[in-house]
C-alpha positions as CSV (number, residue, x, y, z in Angstrom):
1,M,-0.1,-9.3,9.2
2,I,1.4,-10.0,5.7
3,V,2.1,-14.0,6.6
4,G,-1.6,-14.7,7.9
5,V,-3.4,-13.0,5.0
6,A,-0.6,-14.5,2.5
7,T,-0.3,-18.1,2.9
8,T,-2.8,-19.2,0.3
9,L,-2.2,-16.3,-2.1
10,V,1.2,-18.0,-2.5
11,I,0.7,-21.1,-3.0
12,S,-1.8,-20.6,-5.5
13,A,-0.5,-17.6,-7.1
14,C,-0.4,-18.1,-11.2
15,G,3.0,-18.0,-12.2
16,S,4.7,-17.1,-9.6
17,G,8.0,-18.9,-10.3
18,A,10.5,-18.8,-7.6
19,N,9.5,-18.2,-3.8
20,Q,9.7,-14.9,-3.2
21,A,10.3,-15.4,0.8
22,A,13.2,-18.3,-0.2
23,N,16.1,-17.8,2.0
24,E,14.8,-14.9,4.3
25,R,16.8,-14.8,7.1
26,N,15.4,-14.6,11.0
27,G,15.5,-11.5,13.0
28,K,14.2,-7.8,14.0
29,F,15.2,-5.1,11.6
30,P,14.9,-1.3,13.2
31,V,13.1,1.1,10.6
32,T,12.2,4.4,10.5
33,V,8.9,5.4,9.0
34,T,10.1,9.3,7.4
35,T,7.3,9.7,5.5
36,A,3.6,8.4,5.9
37,A,1.6,10.4,3.5
38,F,-1.9,10.6,2.5
39,P,-4.1,13.8,1.8
40,A,-6.9,13.7,4.2
41,S,-9.2,16.3,2.4
42,Q,-9.8,14.9,-1.9
43,H,-12.0,15.1,-4.7
44,L,-14.1,13.1,-6.7
45,S,-11.5,12.0,-10.2
46,Q,-8.8,14.0,-7.9
47,H,-5.0,12.2,-8.5
48,E,-2.9,12.1,-5.4
49,H,-0.3,10.1,-4.2
50,L,-0.1,7.9,-1.2
51,V,3.9,7.8,0.0
52,I,5.3,5.8,2.6
53,T,9.1,6.1,2.8
54,V,10.9,3.6,4.8
55,R,14.8,4.2,6.0
56,N,16.9,1.1,7.5
57,A,17.7,2.4,11.1
58,G,19.7,-0.9,11.9
59,R,23.0,-2.7,11.0
60,K,22.0,-5.5,8.8
61,A,20.9,-4.9,5.6
62,I,17.0,-5.5,5.5
63,P,16.0,-8.4,3.0
64,N,13.0,-7.1,1.6
65,V,11.4,-3.9,2.7
66,A,7.5,-4.3,2.1
67,V,4.5,-2.5,2.6
68,T,0.7,-4.0,2.8
69,I,-1.8,-1.5,2.0
70,C,-4.9,-2.7,3.8
71,N,-9.0,-1.5,4.5
72,V,-9.3,-0.2,8.2
73,T,-6.8,-1.9,9.6
74,C,-3.8,-4.3,9.2
75,A,-4.7,-6.2,12.2
76,Y,-4.8,-9.9,11.7
77,P,-7.2,-11.7,11.9
78,A,-9.2,-9.0,10.9
79,S,-13.3,-8.2,11.1
80,K,-15.1,-9.2,7.7
81,G,-14.5,-6.7,5.0
82,E,-11.2,-5.0,6.5
83,G,-7.3,-5.6,6.4
84,S,-6.0,-7.3,3.5
85,S,-9.5,-9.1,2.3
86,S,-10.6,-6.4,0.4
87,S,-8.5,-5.4,-2.5
88,A,-5.8,-2.3,-2.0
89,F,-7.6,0.9,-1.9
90,A,-10.6,-1.1,-2.1
91,A,-14.0,-2.0,0.5
92,D,-16.3,-4.7,0.0
93,I,-20.0,-4.0,-0.2
94,N,-22.6,-5.9,1.5
95,Q,-24.0,-8.0,-1.2
96,P,-24.3,-11.7,-1.0
97,Y,-23.4,-14.5,-3.6
98,L,-20.6,-12.2,-5.0
99,A,-17.5,-13.8,-6.1
100,N,-15.4,-10.8,-5.5
101,P,-17.4,-8.3,-3.3
102,S,-14.3,-6.1,-3.4
103,R,-15.3,-2.5,-5.0
104,P,-12.5,0.2,-5.6
105,L,-12.2,3.4,-3.7
106,W,-9.2,4.8,-5.8
107,V,-7.8,3.6,-8.7
108,I,-4.1,2.9,-8.9
109,D,-2.5,5.2,-11.4
110,K,1.0,3.9,-10.6
111,A,2.2,1.3,-8.3
112,P,6.1,1.4,-6.7
113,G,8.6,0.2,-8.8
114,A,9.6,0.1,-11.9
115,C,6.7,0.8,-14.3
116,G,7.0,-2.0,-16.8
117,Y,4.5,-4.3,-19.3
118,S,2.3,-4.7,-16.0
119,C,1.9,-0.8,-15.1
120,H,2.1,0.2,-18.4
121,N,-1.3,-2.2,-19.4
122,G,-2.9,-1.3,-16.0
123,G,-1.7,-3.9,-13.7
124,Q,0.4,-3.3,-10.2
125,G,3.6,-2.9,-11.3
126,A,6.8,-4.3,-10.9
127,A,7.2,-4.5,-7.0
128,V,3.7,-6.4,-6.6
129,T,4.2,-9.6,-4.5
130,A,2.1,-13.0,-4.3
131,Y,0.8,-11.9,-0.9
132,A,-2.4,-9.9,-0.7
133,N,-1.8,-6.1,-1.2
134,T,1.9,-6.1,-0.8
135,W,4.4,-4.3,-2.9
136,A,8.1,-5.1,-1.9
137,L,11.4,-3.0,-3.3
138,G,13.9,-5.6,-2.4
139,R,16.9,-5.3,0.0
140,L,17.4,-2.1,1.4
141,A,21.3,-1.4,3.1
142,P,22.1,0.2,6.6
143,G,21.2,3.8,6.4
144,H,19.5,3.7,2.8
145,T,15.3,4.4,2.3
146,A,13.1,2.9,0.3
147,R,10.2,5.4,-0.8
148,F,6.8,3.5,-1.8
149,D,4.8,5.7,-4.2
150,W,1.1,4.6,-4.8
151,A,-0.4,7.5,-7.7
152,V,-4.1,6.7,-6.9
153,T,-7.6,8.8,-8.5
154,A,-10.3,8.3,-6.4
155,V,-13.6,7.1,-7.7
156,S,-15.8,6.8,-4.5
157,T,-17.2,9.6,-2.1
158,G,-17.3,9.6,1.4
159,R,-15.2,9.2,4.2
160,H,-12.8,6.3,3.9
161,V,-9.6,4.5,6.1
162,V,-6.9,3.2,4.2
163,A,-4.4,1.8,6.5
164,W,-0.6,0.6,5.9
165,E,2.4,-1.7,7.6
166,V,5.8,-2.1,6.9
167,A,7.7,-5.6,6.9
168,A,11.1,-6.4,6.7
169,G,10.4,-9.8,4.8
170,L,7.7,-11.9,3.1
171,N,7.2,-14.7,4.6
172,G,7.4,-13.0,9.1
173,R,11.1,-14.6,9.5
174,A,12.3,-11.2,9.2
175,K,10.3,-8.6,11.2
176,A,10.3,-4.6,11.0
177,V,10.1,-3.1,14.2
178,R,10.6,0.7,15.0
179,T,12.6,1.5,18.0
180,D,10.2,0.9,20.4
181,G,9.7,-2.9,19.2
182,S,6.7,-2.2,18.0
183,T,5.6,-3.1,14.2
184,P,5.6,0.1,12.0
185,H,2.3,0.9,11.1
186,G,-0.5,3.4,10.6
187,A,-3.3,4.5,9.5
188,F,-5.0,7.8,6.9
189,T,-9.0,8.7,7.4
190,V,-9.7,10.5,4.3
191,T,-12.8,12.5,2.9
192,V,-13.9,12.3,-0.5
193,A,-16.0,14.8,-1.9
194,G,-18.6,14.2,-4.1
195,A,-18.0,17.3,-6.9
196,P,-14.8,17.0,-9.0
197,A,-12.5,19.6,-8.1
198,Q,-12.1,22.5,-11.1
199,S,-8.9,24.0,-11.8
200,Y,-7.8,27.2,-14.0
201,V,-5.0,29.4,-14.9
202,N,-4.6,32.7,-13.0
203,N,-3.3,36.2,-14.4
204,N,0.2,35.0,-12.6
205,G,0.0,31.6,-15.4
206,Q,-0.7,29.4,-12.2
207,I,-2.8,26.5,-11.5
208,V,-5.5,26.8,-9.4
209,T,-7.9,23.9,-8.0
210,T,-10.9,24.7,-6.3
211,A,-13.4,22.7,-4.7
212,Q,-17.2,23.3,-6.4
């Protein structure tokens, strides 16, 4: 859950300015996740997109639609090295005395939101928040859709699980819910092969990608 993992981050966030969760209204906000996509089979150095599309299925505007990216699960509390204790698209390595045990599984090439100064200089984009591994796209009117799109490159081989969870706000007062009342969430299981994919142009001028 966003609230449990992020409280201390909001207090300590450097230069955070105004509280991003100020004046958040209470309530449950029905949503439909119309797209949840991330290829299950990838190759080292392959460029891909993880896309979560959220539609406001209710009659009230969602205060601040957000998605959190987690390692293995977004449940709170999570086991050590899971949830948002690891960086987004990363996993913790089992080595003591490290200031930051997280190591990337994918590198984020472009995060959701406008690509401003942060994005162009390798940052997490304009939509990143002070909450752990969480991006927010702001107010979402009834019937409207928000598209969260992470362009990423695989940098670690093996089998990885990337989890996600949708929220209607940043401090837990506004809750996103499915039609059955549950929290919108899910996970992708992805296998990244060690050999980079090879591409060539065929006789028809089409780009063909094959595994080694």
